C-alpha positions in Angstrom: -6.2 -34.4 -32.5 -5.2 -30.8 -32.5 -3.4 -29.1 -29.6 -6.5 -27.1 -28.7 -8.7 -30.2 -28.7 -6.2 -32.0 -26.4 -6.2 -29.1 -24.0 -10.0 -29.0 -24.0 -10.0 -32.6 -22.9 -7.8 -31.6 -19.9 -10.3 -28.8 -19.0 -13.1 -31.3 -19.2 -11.3 -33.8 -17.0 -10.7 -31.0 -14.4 -14.4 -30.1 -14.5 -15.6 -33.7 -14.2 -13.3 -34.2 -11.3 -14.5 -31.1 -9.5 -18.0 -32.2 -10.0 -17.0 -35.7 -8.7 -18.0 -37.7 -11.8 -15.2 -40.1 -10.9 -16.1 -43.0 -13.2 -16.6 -40.6 -16.1 -13.2 -39.0 -15.4 -11.3 -42.3 -15.5 -13.2 -43.4 -18.6 -12.3 -40.2 -20.4 -8.7 -40.6 -19.3 -8.6 -44.1 -20.8 -10.4 -43.3 -24.0 -8.4 -40.1 -24.8 -5.1 -41.6 -23.7 -3.8 -38.1 -22.7 -3.4 -38.5 -19.0 -2.5 -41.7 -17.0 -3.9 -41.2 -13.5 -1.2 -42.9 -11.4 -3.2 -42.4 -8.1 -6.2 -44.2 -9.5 -4.0 -46.9 -10.9 -2.4 -47.4 -7.5 -5.8 -47.6 -5.8 -6.9 -50.3 -8.2 -3.7 -52.4 -7.7 -3.8 -52.0 -3.9 -7.4 -53.2 -3.9 -6.7 -56.1 -6.2 -9.2 -54.9 -8.9 -7.2 -56.7 -11.6 -9.8 -56.5 -14.4 -10.0 -52.7 -14.0 -6.2 -52.4 -13.8 -5.8 -54.1 -17.2 -8.8 -52.3 -18.6 -7.4 -48.9 -17.6 -3.9 -49.8 -18.9 -5.4 -50.9 -22.3 -6.2 -47.3 -23.1 -2.4 -46.5 -23.0 -0.6 -49.6 -24.1 -1.0 -53.2 -25.1 0.9 -56.3 -24.0 3.1 -56.5 -27.1 3.8 -52.8 -27.6 7.3 -52.9 -26.1 9.4 -54.7 -23.5 8.2 -52.4 -20.7 4.5 -53.0 -21.5 5.1 -56.7 -21.7 6.7 -56.8 -18.2 3.9 -54.5 -16.8 1.2 -57.0 -17.8 3.3 -60.0 -16.8 3.8 -58.6 -13.3 0.1 -57.9 -12.9 -1.0 -61.4 -14.1 1.7 -63.1 -12.1 0.5 -61.4 -8.9 -3.1 -62.4 -9.7 -2.0 -66.0 -10.3 0.1 -66.1 -7.1 -2.8 -64.7 -5.0 -5.1 -67.5 -6.4 -2.6 -70.1 -5.4 -2.2 -68.5 -2.0 -6.0 -68.9 -1.5 -5.7 -72.5 -2.8 -8.2 -71.6 -5.5 -6.7 -73.9 -8.1 -9.6 -73.5 -10.5 -9.1 -69.8 -10.7 -5.3 -70.2 -10.9 -5.7 -72.6 -13.9 -8.0 -70.1 -15.6 -5.5 -67.3 -15.1 -2.7 -69.6 -16.4 -4.6 -70.5 -19.5 -6.2 -67.2 -20.4 -3.6 -64.7 -19.2 -0.2 -66.1 -18.7 -0.1 -68.4 -21.7 0.4 -65.3 -23.8 4.0 -65.0 -22.5 4.9 -68.6 -23.4 5.8 -67.6 -26.9 8.5 -65.3 -25.5 9.8 -67.6 -22.7 8.6 -71.2 -22.9 10.7 -72.3 -19.9 9.3 -69.7 -17.7 5.8 -70.7 -18.5 6.6 -74.3 -17.7 8.0 -73.2 -14.3 4.9 -71.2 -13.6 2.7 -74.1 -14.4 4.7 -76.4 -12.0 3.7 -74.1 -9.1 0.2 -75.8 -9.3 1.8 -79.0 -8.1 3.3 -77.4 -4.9 1.3 -77.3 -1.7 2.8 -73.8 -1.1 4.3 -71.9 -4.0 6.9 -70.4 -1.5 8.7 -73.7 -1.7 10.0 -72.4 -5.1 13.4 -70.8 -4.3 12.7 -67.7 -6.3 9.4 -67.1 -4.4 10.6 -68.0 -1.0 10.6 -64.3 0.1 7.0 -63.8 -1.0 5.1 -62.3 2.0 1.5 -61.6 2.6 -0.8 -60.3 -0.2 -0.7 -56.6 1.0 3.1 -56.5 1.1 3.4 -58.3 -2.2 1.1 -55.8 -3.9 3.0 -52.9 -2.5 6.3 -54.2 -3.8 4.8 -55.0 -7.2 3.2 -51.5 -7.3 6.6 -49.9 -6.9 8.0 -52.0 -9.7 5.0 -51.2 -11.9 5.4 -47.4 -11.3 9.1 -47.6 -12.4 8.2 -49.5 -15.5 5.4 -47.1 -16.4 7.7 -44.1 -15.9 10.3 -45.7 -18.1 7.9 -46.7 -20.8 8.1 -44.3 -23.7 4.4 -44.7 -24.4 3.7 -43.0 -21.1 5.9 -40.0 -21.7 4.1 -36.7 -21.3 1.1 -38.6 -19.9 2.0 -38.8 -16.3 1.6 -35.1 -15.4 -1.7 -33.2 -15.4 -1.3 -29.5 -16.6 -1.0 -27.0 -13.8 -4.4 -25.4 -14.2 -6.0 -22.8 -12.0 -9.2 -24.1 -10.2 -12.3 -24.2 -12.3 -10.4 -23.1 -15.4 -13.3 -24.2 -17.8 -15.7 -22.1 -15.8 -13.4 -19.1 -16.0 -13.2 -19.4 -19.8 -17.0 -19.6 -20.0 -17.4 -16.5 -17.9 -14.8 -14.7 -20.0 -16.7 -15.6 -23.1 -20.0 -14.4 -21.6 -18.4 -11.1 -20.6 -17.1 -10.7 -24.2 -20.5 -11.5 -25.6 -22.1 -9.0 -23.3 -19.8 -6.3 -24.4 -20.8 -6.9 -28.0 -24.4 -6.4 -27.2 -25.9 -3.4 -29.0 -27.9 -2.5 -25.9 -26.2 -4.2 -22.9 -28.1 -4.3 -19.6 -26.4 -3.5 -16.3 -27.3 -6.9 -14.8 -27.9 -9.4 -17.5 -29.8 -12.6 -16.7 -27.9 -15.4 -18.4 -29.8 -18.6 -18.3 -28.3 -20.8 -21.0 -25.0 -21.6 -22.6 -26.5 -23.3 -25.7 -26.8 -20.0 -27.6 -24.8 -16.8 -27.7 -25.8 -14.2 -25.1 -27.7 -11.1 -26.3 -29.5 -8.6 -24.2 -33.2 -7.8 -24.9 -34.7 -4.5 -26.1 -33.2 -1.3 -24.7 -34.7 -0.2 -21.4 -33.1 3.2 -21.3 -30.1 2.3 -19.2 -26.5 2.9 -20.4 -24.2 0.0 -20.8 -21.7 -0.4 -18.0 -18.1 0.3 -18.8 -15.7 -2.7 -18.7 -13.9 -1.2 -15.8 -17.0 -1.1 -13.6 -18.9 -4.0 -15.0 -19.8 -6.5 -12.3 -19.2 -9.3 -14.8 -15.7 -8.2 -15.4 -15.0 -7.4 -11.8 -16.2 -10.7 -10.3 -16.2 -13.4 -12.9 -17.3 -16.3 -10.7 -20.7 -14.6 -10.0 -21.9 -14.8 -13.6 -24.8 -17.0 -14.6 -25.0 -19.1 -11.5 -21.4 -20.4 -11.6 -20.2 -20.2 -8.0 -16.5 -20.9 -7.4 -15.9 -24.5 -6.5 -12.9 -26.0 -4.8 -10.8 -28.4 -6.7 -10.7 -32.0 -5.6 -8.5 -35.1 -6.2 -5.4 -35.3 -8.2 -6.2 -32.4 -10.5 -5.8 -29.7 -7.8 -2.6 -27.8 -8.5 -0.3 -26.6 -5.8 -0.9 -22.9 -4.9 1.3 -20.8 -7.2 3.7 -23.6 -7.9 7.2 -22.6 -9.1 8.0 -24.1 -12.5 10.1 -27.2 -12.0 12.4 -28.6 -14.6 11.4 -31.8 -16.4 12.9 -34.8 -14.8 14.0 -37.4 -17.3 13.6 -41.1 -16.5 16.9 -41.7 -18.3 15.5 -45.0 -19.5 15.9 -43.4 -22.9 19.1 -41.9 -21.4 18.3 -38.3 -22.1 16.3 -37.9 -25.3 12.7 -36.8 -25.1 12.6 -37.2 -21.3 9.5 -38.1 -19.5 8.1 -35.9 -16.7 8.5 -38.2 -13.8 11.6 -39.3 -11.9 12.1 -43.0 -11.1 14.7 -45.3 -9.8 16.9 -47.7 -11.8 14.6 -49.8 -13.9 15.2 -52.9 -15.9 12.8 -54.1 -18.5 14.8 -57.3 -18.8 13.7 -60.9 -19.0 10.5 -61.9 -17.4 10.9 -64.0 -14.2 9.5 -65.1 -10.9 12.1 -63.4 -8.8 10.9 -60.9 -6.2 12.7 -57.6 -6.7 15.9 -57.6 -4.8 15.7 -53.9 -4.1 12.1 -54.1 -2.7 13.1 -52.8 0.7 14.9 -49.8 -0.7 12.0 -49.0 -3.0 9.6 -49.1 -0.1 11.8 -46.6 1.8 11.8 -44.1 -1.0 8.3 -43.8 -2.5 8.0 -41.3 -5.3 5.3 -38.8 -6.3 5.3 -37.0 -9.6 6.3 -33.4 -9.7 4.0 -30.7 -11.2 4.9 -29.2 -14.5 3.0 -26.7 -16.6 2.4 -27.7 -20.2 3.3 -24.9 -22.7 0.6 -23.7 -25.0 1.7 -24.0 -28.6 -1.0 -22.0 -30.4 -2.0 -18.4 -30.9 -5.3 -16.7 -31.5 -6.0 -13.3 -32.9 -6.5 -12.0 -29.4 -3.3 -13.5 -28.1 -1.3 -12.1 -31.0 -2.8 -8.7 -30.2 -1.8 -9.0 -26.5 1.7 -10.1 -27.4 2.5 -7.1 -29.5 4.9 -4.7 -27.8 5.9 -1.2 -28.6 9.1 -1.1 -30.5 12.2 0.8 -29.4 12.5 4.4 -30.6 14.4 4.7 -33.8 13.7 1.2 -35.2 12.1 1.3 -38.6 8.9 -0.5 -39.5 10.9 -2.7 -41.9 13.3 -3.8 -39.1 10.5 -4.2 -36.6 8.4 -6.4 -38.8 11.2 -8.8 -39.6 10.5 -12.3 -38.3 12.5 -13.3 -35.2 14.8 -16.2 -34.4 16.4 -17.2 -37.7 19.9 -16.6 -36.5 22.0 -19.8 -37.2 21.7 -21.2 -33.7 21.9 -24.9 -33.0 19.8 -26.5 -30.3 20.3 -29.7 -28.3 18.8 -32.6 -30.2 19.0 -30.8 -33.5 20.4 -33.0 -36.3 24.0 -32.1 -36.9 25.2 -31.3 -40.3 28.9 -31.9 -40.7 31.3 -29.5 -42.3 33.4 -31.2 -44.9 36.6 -32.3 -43.1 39.5 -34.4 -44.2 42.4 -36.1 -42.5 44.4 -32.9 -43.3 42.3 -31.1 -40.6 43.8 -33.4 -38.0 46.7 -32.1 -35.9 49.6 -34.4 -37.0 52.7 -32.2 -37.2 54.9 -31.9 -34.1 55.5 -28.2 -33.6 56.5 -27.9 -29.9 58.2 -30.2 -27.4 57.8 -29.4 -23.7 60.0 -30.8 -20.9 57.6 -31.4 -18.1 60.1 -33.3 -15.8 57.7 -35.9 -14.4 55.2 -38.3 -15.9 52.1 -36.6 -17.2 48.8 -37.8 -15.8 46.3 -35.3 -17.0 46.0 -32.3 -19.3 43.5 -29.7 -20.3 43.6 -26.7 -22.7 42.2 -23.4 -21.6 38.7 -22.8 -23.0 39.5 -19.3 -24.2 43.3 -19.0 -24.5 43.7 -21.9 -26.9 47.5 -22.2 -26.4 47.4 -22.4 -22.6 47.8 -26.0 -21.4 47.2 -27.1 -17.8 49.2 -30.2 -16.8 49.2 -32.5 -13.7 51.8 -35.1 -13.0 52.5 -38.3 -11.1 54.3 -36.4 -8.2 51.5 -33.8 -7.8 53.0 -31.0 -9.8 50.7 -28.5 -11.5 52.0 -26.6 -14.5 50.5 -24.1 -16.9 52.3 -23.9 -20.3 52.1 -21.3 -23.1 52.7 -23.9 -25.7 53.1 -21.4 -28.5 56.4 -20.1 -27.1 57.2 -23.2 -25.1 57.1 -21.1 -21.9 56.3 -22.5 -18.4 54.1 -19.9 -16.8 53.2 -21.6 -13.6 54.7 -24.5 -11.6 53.1 -25.6 -8.3 54.3 -28.6 -6.3 52.0 -30.7 -4.3 51.3 -29.4 -0.8 48.5 -29.6 1.6 47.4 -26.1 2.5 45.9 -26.8 5.9 47.3 -30.0 7.4 45.7 -29.3 10.8 42.2 -29.5 9.4 42.8 -32.8 7.6 41.3 -36.1 8.7 43.3 -38.6 10.6 43.4 -41.1 7.6 44.7 -38.3 5.3 47.4 -37.3 7.8 48.5 -40.9 8.2 48.7 -41.3 4.5 50.8 -38.1 4.1 53.1 -39.3 6.9 53.9 -42.4 4.9 54.3 -40.5 1.7 54.2 -36.8 1.4 53.4 -36.6 -2.3 50.3 -37.5 -4.2 49.7 -38.1 -7.9 47.3 -36.0 -9.9 44.4 -37.9 -11.4 42.7 -35.1 -13.2 43.1 -31.4 -14.0 40.4 -29.3 -15.7 39.4 -25.7 -16.4 36.1 -24.2 -15.5 33.9 -23.2 -18.5 35.2 -19.6 -18.5 38.8 -20.5 -17.7 38.9 -18.4 -14.5 39.2 -21.4 -12.2 40.9 -24.8 -12.5 40.5 -27.9 -10.4 42.9 -30.7 -9.5 42.0 -34.2 -8.2 44.7 -36.0 -6.3 45.3 -39.6 -5.4 44.9 -38.8 -1.7 41.6 -37.6 -0.5 41.8 -34.0 -1.6 40.8 -31.6 -4.4 42.4 -28.2 -5.0 40.6 -25.3 -6.6 42.8 -22.5 -8.0 41.8 -19.1 -9.3 43.6 -18.0 -12.4 44.2 -14.3 -13.2 46.3 -14.7 -16.3 50.0 -15.1 -16.9 51.7 -16.6 -13.9 49.0 -15.5 -11.4 47.5 -18.8 -10.1 46.1 -18.4 -6.6 44.9 -20.9 -4.0 41.1 -20.8 -3.7 39.7 -24.0 -2.0 41.1 -27.2 -0.5 38.4 -29.9 -0.1 38.9 -33.2 1.5 36.4 -34.8 -1.0 36.7 -38.5 -0.6 38.2 -41.3 1.5 41.3 -42.5 -0.5 41.7 -41.8 -4.2 39.8 -38.9 -5.9 39.5 -40.4 -9.4 38.0 -37.5 -11.4 36.4 -34.1 -11.2 34.4 -31.9 -13.6 32.7 -28.5 -13.5 29.0 -28.1 -13.9 26.4 -25.3 -13.5 23.1 -26.7 -12.1 20.7 -23.9 -11.5 23.2 -21.5 -12.9 25.5 -22.1 -9.9 29.0 -23.1 -10.7 29.8 -26.4 -8.9 32.5 -29.0 -9.1 31.7 -32.7 -9.2 34.1 -35.3 -7.8 34.2 -39.1 -7.5 36.5 -41.5 -5.8 37.6 -44.7 -4.2 34.8 -44.5 -1.6 32.2 -45.4 -4.3 30.5 -42.0 -4.2 30.0 -38.9 -6.4 29.8 -35.5 -4.7 28.8 -32.0 -5.8 30.5 -29.0 -4.2 29.9 -25.3 -4.4 32.9 -23.7 -6.0 32.7 -20.5 -4.1 32.2 -21.7 -0.6 33.3 -25.4 -0.8 30.1 -26.6 0.8 28.8 -30.0 -0.2 25.6 -29.8 -2.2 24.9 -33.5 -3.0 26.2 -37.0 -2.4 25.3 -39.8 -4.8 25.7 -43.3 -3.4 24.9 -46.4 -5.4 28.0 -47.8 -7.1 29.3 -51.1 -5.8 32.9 -50.4 -6.8 35.2 -47.3 -6.8 33.9 -44.6 -9.2 36.3 -44.0 -12.0 34.9 -41.0 -13.9 32.1 -38.4 -14.1 30.6 -36.7 -17.1 28.1 -33.9 -16.4 25.9 -32.6 -19.2 22.6 -31.0 -19.9 19.8 -31.4 -22.4 16.6 -29.6 -22.8 17.3 -27.7 -19.6 17.8 -30.9 -17.7 21.1 -31.2 -15.8 22.5 -34.6 -15.1 25.7 -36.6 -14.4 26.9 -39.8 -15.9 29.3 -41.8 -13.7 31.3 -44.9 -14.4 32.9 -47.4 -12.0 35.9 -49.7 -12.3 33.5 -52.7 -12.5 32.1 -51.3 -15.8 28.8 -50.0 -14.4 27.4 -46.8 -15.8 24.8 -44.8 -13.8 23.1 -41.5 -14.3 22.0 -39.0 -11.6 19.9 -35.8 -11.4 20.8 -33.1 -8.9 18.6 -34.5 -6.2 18.8 -37.3 -3.6 16.5 -39.8 -5.3 19.1 -42.3 -6.5 20.5 -43.2 -9.9 18.2 -43.2 -12.9 19.9 -45.8 -15.1 22.2 -48.7 -14.5 24.0 -50.1 -17.6 27.1 -52.1 -18.3 30.0 -50.6 -20.3 31.2 -52.7 -23.2 33.3 -55.5 -21.9 32.7 -54.3 -18.4 35.5 -51.9 -19.0 36.8 -49.1 -16.8 35.3 -46.3 -18.9 35.3 -42.6 -19.5 32.5 -40.8 -21.3 32.4 -37.6 -23.3 30.0 -35.7 -25.5 30.8 -34.1 -28.9 31.4 -30.4 -28.9 27.8 -29.6 -29.7 26.5 -31.9 -27.0 24.4 -34.1 -29.3 26.4 -37.3 -29.4 27.7 -39.4 -26.5 30.9 -41.5 -26.7 32.8 -43.7 -24.2 36.2 -45.3 -24.2 37.5 -47.9 -21.7 39.7 -50.8 -21.0 38.9 -54.0 -19.0 41.0 -56.2 -16.8 42.1 -58.3 -19.8 43.4 -55.3 -21.6 40.6 -55.2 -24.2 39.7 -51.6 -25.1 36.4 -50.3 -26.5 35.5 -47.0 -28.0 31.8 -46.6 -28.8 29.0 -44.2 -29.5 25.8 -44.5 -27.5 22.2 -44.4 -28.6 20.8 -42.1 -25.9 17.2 -42.8 -26.8 17.6 -46.5 -25.9 20.7 -46.5 -23.7 22.4 -49.0 -26.0 25.6 -49.0 -28.0 25.0 -47.4 -31.4 28.4 -47.8 -33.0 31.7 -49.6 -32.0 34.8 -48.3 -33.5 37.6 -50.7 -34.7 41.3 -50.3 -34.3 42.0 -50.4 -30.6 44.4 -53.0 -29.3 43.4 -56.2 -27.5 46.2 -56.0 -24.9 46.3 -52.3 -23.9 48.6 -51.2 -21.1 46.5 -49.1 -18.7 43.2 -47.4 -19.5 43.1 -46.0 -23.0 42.4 -42.2 -22.9 40.4 -40.5 -25.6 39.0 -37.1 -26.7 36.6 -35.5 -29.3 36.8 -32.4 -31.4 34.9 -30.4 -34.1 31.9 -32.7 -33.7 33.6 -34.9 -36.2 36.8 -36.6 -34.9 37.7 -39.0 -32.1 41.2 -39.6 -30.9 42.7 -42.2 -28.6 46.2 -43.0 -27.4 46.9 -46.8 -27.8 49.7 -49.1 -28.7 52.4 -46.3 -28.7 50.3 -44.5 -31.3 47.7 -41.7 -31.7 44.7 -43.1 -33.5 42.0 -41.0 -35.2 38.4 -41.9 -36.2 35.7 -40.1 -38.1 32.7 -40.2 -35.8 30.5 -41.5 -38.6 32.8 -44.4 -39.6 33.8 -47.3 -37.5 37.1 -47.9 -39.3 40.2 -46.1 -38.1 40.9 -42.9 -40.1 44.6 -42.8 -39.5 47.3 -43.1 -36.9 50.6 -41.4 -36.1 53.5 -42.1 -33.8 54.3 -38.3 -33.4 57.9 -38.9 -34.4 58.2 -41.7 -31.8 58.8 -41.7 -28.1 55.2 -42.2 -27.0 54.2 -44.5 -24.1 51.9 -47.5 -24.6 48.8 -45.5 -23.6 49.7 -41.8 -23.9 47.7 -39.0 -22.3 46.1 -36.9 -25.0 44.0 -33.7 -25.2 42.7 -31.5 -28.0 42.4 -27.7 -27.6 38.9 -26.4 -27.9 39.3 -25.5 -31.6 40.8 -28.9 -32.5 43.9 -27.2 -34.0 46.3 -28.5 -31.4 46.7 -31.9 -29.7 48.8 -32.4 -26.7 50.3 -35.9 -26.1 52.5 -37.2 -23.3 55.8 -38.8 -24.0 58.0 -41.5 -22.5 60.7 -39.0 -21.4 58.3 -37.1 -19.0 57.6 -34.6 -21.7 54.7 -33.3 -23.9 54.5 -33.0 -27.7 52.2 -30.5 -29.3 50.8 -31.6 -32.6 49.1 -29.1 -34.9 47.2 -28.9 -38.2 47.7 -26.1 -40.7 45.7 -23.5 -38.6 47.5 -24.7 -35.4 50.9 -24.3 -37.0 50.0 -20.7 -38.0 48.8 -20.0 -34.5 51.9 -21.3 -32.9 54.2 -19.4 -35.3 52.2 -16.3 -34.7 52.6 -16.5 -31.0 56.3 -17.2 -31.4 56.7 -14.2 -33.6 54.8 -12.0 -31.2 56.9 -13.2 -28.3 60.0 -12.4 -30.5 58.6 -8.9 -31.3 57.9 -8.3 -27.6 61.5 -9.2 -26.7 62.7 -6.8 -29.4 60.4 -4.1 -28.1 61.7 -4.6 -24.6 65.3 -4.3 -25.8 64.6 -0.9 -27.3 62.8 -1.5 -30.6 59.7 0.6 -30.7 56.7 -0.6 -32.6 55.3 1.9 -35.0 51.6 1.1 -34.8 49.1 -1.6 -34.9 50.7 -4.7 -36.5 48.8 -7.5 -38.2 50.5 -10.8 -38.1 50.5 -13.5 -40.7 47.5 -15.2 -39.1 45.6 -12.0 -38.7 46.1 -11.3 -35.1 46.6 -7.7 -34.0 48.1 -6.1 -31.0 46.0 -3.3 -29.6 48.8 -1.0 -28.7 52.5 -0.6 -29.4 54.6 -2.7 -27.2 51.7 -4.9 -26.0 52.3 -8.6 -26.7 51.7 -12.1 -25.5 54.6 -11.6 -23.3 52.7 -9.0 -21.2 51.2 -11.6 -18.9 49.9 -9.2 -16.4 47.5 -7.8 -19.0 45.9 -11.1 -19.9 42.6 -11.6 -18.1 41.1 -14.8 -19.5 38.0 -14.9 -17.4 34.9 -13.2 -18.6 33.5 -11.7 -15.5 30.0 -10.3 -15.2 29.6 -6.8 -14.0 27.3 -7.9 -11.3 30.1 -10.1 -9.8 29.3 -13.5 -11.1 31.1 -15.5 -13.7 29.5 -17.1 -16.7 30.6 -19.6 -19.3 31.1 -17.9 -22.6 31.9 -20.5 -25.3 34.1 -19.7 -28.2 32.1 -18.0 -30.9 32.5 -18.8 -34.6 30.6 -16.3 -36.7 29.0 -17.8 -39.7 30.6 -16.6 -42.9 28.1 -16.8 -45.7 29.2 -18.2 -49.0 27.6 -17.3 -52.3 24.9 -19.9 -51.9 23.8 -18.4 -48.5 23.8 -14.7 -49.4 20.2 -14.9 -50.6 19.1 -15.9 -47.0 17.7 -13.1 -45.0 19.1 -12.5 -41.5 16.4 -11.6 -38.9 16.6 -10.1 -35.5 16.0 -11.9 -32.3 13.5 -9.9 -30.2 14.6 -9.2 -26.7 11.8 -8.2 -24.3 12.8 -9.1 -20.8 15.6 -7.9 -18.5 16.4 -11.5 -17.7 17.5 -12.0 -21.3 20.3 -9.5 -20.8 23.6 -9.9 -19.0 26.7 -7.7 -18.8 30.1 -9.2 -19.5 33.5 -7.5 -19.3 35.6 -8.8 -22.2 39.3 -9.3 -21.8 41.2 -6.4 -23.4 44.1 -8.4 -24.7 42.6 -11.6 -26.1 44.4 -12.9 -29.1 42.7 -11.5 -32.2 42.3 -13.8 -35.2 41.5 -12.5 -38.7 39.5 -9.3 -39.2 36.1 -9.9 -40.6 34.4 -6.5 -40.2 35.6 -2.9 -39.9 33.5 0.2 -39.3 34.2 3.9 -39.1 32.7 5.4 -35.9 30.1 8.2 -36.2 32.4 10.8 -34.7 35.1 9.9 -37.2 37.7 9.6 -34.6 38.1 5.9 -34.4 37.9 2.5 -36.2 36.1 -0.4 -34.6 37.2 -3.9 -35.7 35.5 -7.3 -35.2 37.7 -10.3 -35.5 36.9 -13.9 -36.4 37.0 -15.1 -32.8 34.6 -12.3 -31.6 37.3 -10.0 -30.3 36.7 -6.2 -30.8 39.5 -3.8 -31.3 39.1 0.0 -31.2 41.8 2.2 -32.8 41.5 5.9 -31.9 43.4 8.9 -33.4 44.3 11.7 -31.1 44.1 15.4 -32.0 47.4 17.0 -32.8 49.0 19.6 -35.1 49.0 17.3 -38.1 45.4 16.1 -37.4 43.5 18.9 -35.7 40.1 17.3 -36.2 41.2 14.0 -34.5 39.7 12.1 -37.4 41.3 9.4 -39.4 42.4 10.4 -42.9 44.0 7.2 -44.1 43.7 3.6 -43.0 46.0 0.8 -44.1 45.5 -2.8 -43.2 46.6 -6.2 -44.4 44.0 -8.8 -45.2 44.8 -12.1 -46.9 48.0 -10.9 -48.6 46.4 -7.8 -50.1 47.1 -4.1 -49.2 43.9 -2.1 -49.1 43.6 1.7 -48.9 40.5 3.1 -47.4 40.0 6.9 -47.6 37.5 8.7 -45.3 36.3 12.2 -46.0 
């Protein structure tokens, strides 16, 4: 059925409901299978109308469709059977057993035998699993909550649990609009037409001398509900939308983890084995009943009229050819899009040790800056925080552990600090734009620092986040608001506002200390994965409605999770109490392990750490080695000992480009490994630092210099050593900060040059946002150069999206101020460009 036909069914359902044709409404719901009316289903279950319950369900699913459907029907028939036994109606109970429950015997013969034995008991509550069965009303209520969770998790019900947000009497409105249109097309329209039928098109009779009313003053156009005896009717029942509802984001059930989310939230649901047991979380379910949120379905069609209405006047100066180009063919990847790998080899992996850093204490966590790819943030076992410029081996910042405001700390924290004044760092991480970094300590607190470049790292927030150990932290941006997520020994996950430090959410549900968090988003849905030391994995939305999934990590291991760079693939790595380590890829659509990688040791010391890069490689530190995998192959790609000196389970971290890899060493140090591009980058920075030192000692640079890797300094004497000039954060002109990922422009090869690039149409102010770019970002390889219209400057675009502007001043030798000769290096060739 086409999209238009589907939407017409929804309009008819709304009309029937407004006219109170209740039986017809539910019959059309069932026969079309487009909308599952949860309210009607609840009423039927509550009233014990079991035949109608199964009849209505049959329009959407069958017993053997999937495990969720099977359990839905089993729970219904089990309840019907228990009610018959409770009334001592053994004849009916036998009939239900033979006709309804015997179906499930092929899946679980033992369970069917146990159900049959209930007939021999005077009271089925003598069965241990049914000892908590209460009265009929309570039992139906508990079962109903379980059924709702199963329905919401069932993929067959996705997109069928929400009715479109329609205005009242939408079908009537469309009919009135059609009548108005027909009336305007009349050759001799009457001022007050008498419309008596909808079976034929409207036409006015013979002309009576009166002029046709203008559309602006027509009573038909001015008051649509008054046409043809269609008075406005109030909406009734579940189809009535909330007045002017704000669009709400889709809420995934996460029973398929995150792919193709359904529209209705639900609690943790298991479609596991069938059984007699009363749900253990029945009380909590009764305390938190859920109602679906309202979402508007997007229209995916256009008519000639709509195309006409969507046309907009083009900006002045844009040619017809440019204006008529189709939109949105820029090479943009979207979440869920199949990922095509670039051809990589093991030579792309960072294996060469290029820098050794003497940290001075044992490294616990590291993170590379998201924009300045050679800045490394490090946290140690004694609470030290360090920022390294790994290219030159320079320590830019060193901060020792210190509580900023001891007087405002809780008594337990003060007592802990009295026994031992230091705390170990558990996690360090940069914000998406690199303007802020966060540190999680082993004692209660989290520190947030603001970074202004170079050695300028300032205290921003101190949060007493958890009782005891703060295991992990991560940045996220729910509702475009930068937040920090923490987890800890008190078994909770908390979300904090980065600006004010106020607590936004607390997620409570783990039965063991929470070990790690992994925030992510898909299809505009923000969510958080959390893992605990008992191997449990849960997922949360930014609300207070509890976890959405509850799974076990492989081997019940203490696990960390991470997505690939493009956010389409989910991985985890962990180690259990026996020392067995697992690194796996997850199938998000089913919440199951898709691929288990081989090569990790069976007796790991500590929890194995891992990382991902380039949407292609995985890396883990294990057995005194660094081990690499291709994401598409379970066998280990290669391993290296980084010239020796690694601990059993080293701490590791890729930079965002995957050109550098930091690894901790036994001697309280850090080794930086690089691939070919990384080696060139490090050598470039070293040479620039050397040039800067020469410039400082009196050597004057003669102009813009292009290094071997293509980086350019924007002015004489400016170098990587000028730390005060570095502003890594990209700050919006309206005061807020936004994440700006590294941009890699697509360079077309010969096979792609035939493809036409098309413009993306920008029509709304909300699509625009001002950013102030750093003026001294490291430029990498010129890819485009243009002569300005005035002829007084050259504008350069580099490979990593940095712009450089070189301007020539007026003087005696150049009175026009225009460039006469430009020389620049590119890929070992000297080019001369003359401008007239």
